[in-house]
matplotlib code that plots the C-alpha trace (Angstrom):
import matplotlib.pyplot as plt

x = [39.4, 41.5, 38.4, 36.8, 39.9, 40.1, 36.4, 37.1, 40.1, 39.2, 36.6, 33.9, 30.9, 27.6, 26.5, 29.7, 29.0, 25.4, 26.7, 29.2, 26.4, 24.1, 26.7, 26.3, 22.5, 22.4, 24.6, 22.2, 19.3, 21.1, 22.5, 19.9, 20.0, 17.6, 13.9, 14.3, 12.6, 12.8, 13.3, 14.1, 17.2, 18.3, 17.2, 17.5, 13.8, 12.0, 9.0, 7.8, 4.1, 3.7, 4.9, 8.3, 8.0, 11.2, 12.0, 12.0, 14.6, 17.2, 20.0, 19.7, 17.7, 20.7, 23.4, 26.6, 27.3, 30.8, 33.9, 32.9, 29.5, 31.3, 33.8, 31.2, 28.8, 31.7, 32.8, 29.3, 28.9, 32.3, 31.4, 28.1, 25.9, 22.3, 20.5, 17.4, 16.2, 12.9, 12.6, 9.9, 8.8, 7.0, 3.6, 4.3, 3.7, 0.1, -1.1, -2.6, -0.8, -4.0, -4.0, -1.0, 0.3, 3.4, 4.4, 4.6, 7.0, 8.5, 10.4, 11.9, 14.6, 17.5, 20.9, 23.2, 23.2, 22.0, 19.4, 16.2, 13.5, 10.8, 12.7, 12.8, 10.2, 7.1, 6.1, 3.2, 5.6, 7.9, 5.3, 5.1, 8.9, 9.0, 6.2, 8.1, 11.3, 9.8, 8.4, 11.8, 13.6, 11.1, 11.9, 15.6, 16.8, 19.4, 19.7, 19.0, 18.4, 15.8, 15.3, 12.5, 12.3, 16.1, 16.8, 18.5, 16.7, 18.9, 16.8, 18.6, 17.2, 17.1, 17.8, 16.9, 20.6, 20.4, 17.9, 16.7, 15.6, 14.0, 12.1, 10.7, 9.7, 8.4, 10.7, 13.5, 17.0, 18.4, 15.0, 14.3, 12.1, 12.0, 14.4, 15.8, 15.4, 18.1, 17.1, 20.3, 21.8, 24.7, 24.3, 23.4, 26.5]
y = [4.4, 5.0, 5.1, 7.6, 9.8, 9.5, 10.6, 13.6, 14.9, 13.8, 15.8, 13.4, 13.8, 14.1, 10.6, 9.2, 11.2, 9.9, 6.3, 6.9, 8.3, 5.4, 3.0, 4.6, 4.6, 0.9, 0.1, 1.9, 0.0, -3.3, -2.6, -0.5, 1.0, -0.7, 0.0, 1.9, 1.1, 2.8, 6.5, 6.5, 4.6, 7.4, 10.8, 12.6, 12.8, 9.5, 8.8, 5.4, 4.9, 8.3, 10.3, 11.9, 15.4, 17.5, 20.4, 23.1, 25.2, 22.4, 22.8, 19.2, 16.1, 13.8, 13.6, 11.6, 8.8, 7.7, 9.0, 7.6, 9.5, 12.6, 12.6, 11.8, 14.5, 17.1, 16.2, 16.6, 19.9, 21.1, 20.4, 22.3, 19.3, 19.9, 16.6, 15.2, 11.7, 9.7, 6.2, 3.8, 0.3, -2.5, -0.9, 1.8, -0.8, -1.4, 1.6, 4.6, 7.9, 9.5, 7.0, 8.9, 5.9, 6.5, 2.8, 3.4, 6.4, 9.0, 12.2, 14.4, 14.6, 17.1, 15.5, 18.5, 21.9, 24.5, 22.2, 24.2, 22.3, 24.0, 23.5, 19.7, 17.7, 17.1, 13.7, 13.6, 14.4, 11.6, 8.9, 7.7, 7.5, 5.4, 3.2, 2.6, 2.0, -0.6, -2.5, -2.4, -3.5, -6.3, -7.5, -7.7, -4.4, -2.3, 1.5, 4.0, 7.7, 10.2, 13.9, 16.1, 19.9, 20.3, 17.6, 14.3, 11.4, 8.4, 5.4, 2.7, -0.6, -1.6, -5.4, -8.0, -8.9, -11.0, -13.4, -10.9, -8.4, -11.2, -12.5, -9.2, -8.2, -11.6, -11.7, -13.8, -13.0, -10.9, -9.6, -5.8, -4.8, -1.1, 1.6, 5.1, 8.0, 10.7, 14.0, 16.1, 18.9, 21.2, 24.6, 27.4, 29.5]
z = [-10.4, -13.5, -15.6, -13.3, -13.4, -17.2, -17.4, -15.3, -17.3, -20.8, -22.7, -23.8, -26.1, -24.3, -25.1, -23.5, -20.4, -20.3, -20.7, -17.8, -15.7, -16.6, -15.2, -11.8, -12.1, -13.1, -10.1, -7.8, -9.2, -8.8, -5.3, -3.6, -0.1, 2.3, 1.8, -1.5, -4.8, -8.2, -8.2, -4.5, -5.3, -7.7, -6.5, -3.2, -2.4, -1.7, -3.7, -2.6, -3.4, -5.0, -8.0, -7.7, -6.3, -6.2, -4.0, -6.7, -5.0, -5.1, -7.6, -8.6, -7.5, -7.8, -5.1, -5.7, -3.2, -4.2, -5.9, -9.3, -9.2, -8.0, -10.9, -13.5, -12.3, -12.0, -15.5, -16.9, -15.2, -16.2, -19.8, -19.5, -19.9, -18.9, -18.0, -16.4, -15.7, -16.0, -14.6, -15.9, -15.2, -17.0, -16.2, -18.8, -21.5, -20.6, -18.7, -20.6, -20.0, -18.8, -15.9, -14.6, -12.6, -10.5, -11.1, -14.8, -14.9, -12.6, -13.4, -14.4, -11.8, -12.3, -12.7, -13.3, -11.8, -14.3, -15.9, -16.3, -14.4, -16.4, -19.6, -19.4, -21.3, -19.2, -17.9, -20.4, -23.3, -22.2, -21.7, -25.3, -25.4, -22.3, -23.6, -26.9, -25.1, -22.8, -25.8, -27.5, -24.3, -23.8, -27.3, -26.4, -27.9, -26.1, -25.6, -28.3, -28.8, -30.2, -30.0, -28.6, -28.5, -28.6, -26.0, -26.9, -25.2, -24.4, -23.5, -21.5, -20.2, -16.6, -16.6, -13.9, -13.6, -10.6, -9.0, -6.4, -9.2, -11.2, -8.1, -7.0, -10.6, -11.4, -14.4, -15.8, -15.0, -17.9, -18.8, -19.0, -16.1, -16.9, -18.1, -17.7, -20.1, -19.9, -21.5, -22.2, -24.1, -24.0, -22.3, -24.6, -25.4]

ax = plt.figure().add_subplot(projection="3d")
ax.plot(x, y, z, "-o")
ax.set_aspect("equal")
plt.show()
């Protein structure tokens, strides 16, 4: 609780906010609600068996579910951070982008209010970044960043951190089974 309070009252750089938010996303991926997979664990709208389709009139596609998420989201918005999220799985490493497979990548989903839905990089623009990230994560590398059209892209691995994850993904415990890309920038002055 002290960490969450510190996050809310202490101005942080954007990458630190993204890292704090990623903790919440990783927790959702590890401890899912019943009958949810992938993007359905993260965003409001379920997308099991299909591509993620947001309701374009929604202010954001992410809804906080606990006090930590509420504080991190409030801090990000208070600081004027604009952020979207893309989730990808192992399939992105082998499937060509033109196949447009929902199991390969989903997104973008709006994290913070004020993020321009039409301004976020498209699914097609993000696909090569997800494919590269999956290769790097599979090789044991951790998170890293790049830029695209004024957005910072923070790639973070999703790890099979317990036996349940490893079993369902037919992976070894501790192995990357996918990842998250956060596209973010500060609001224009």
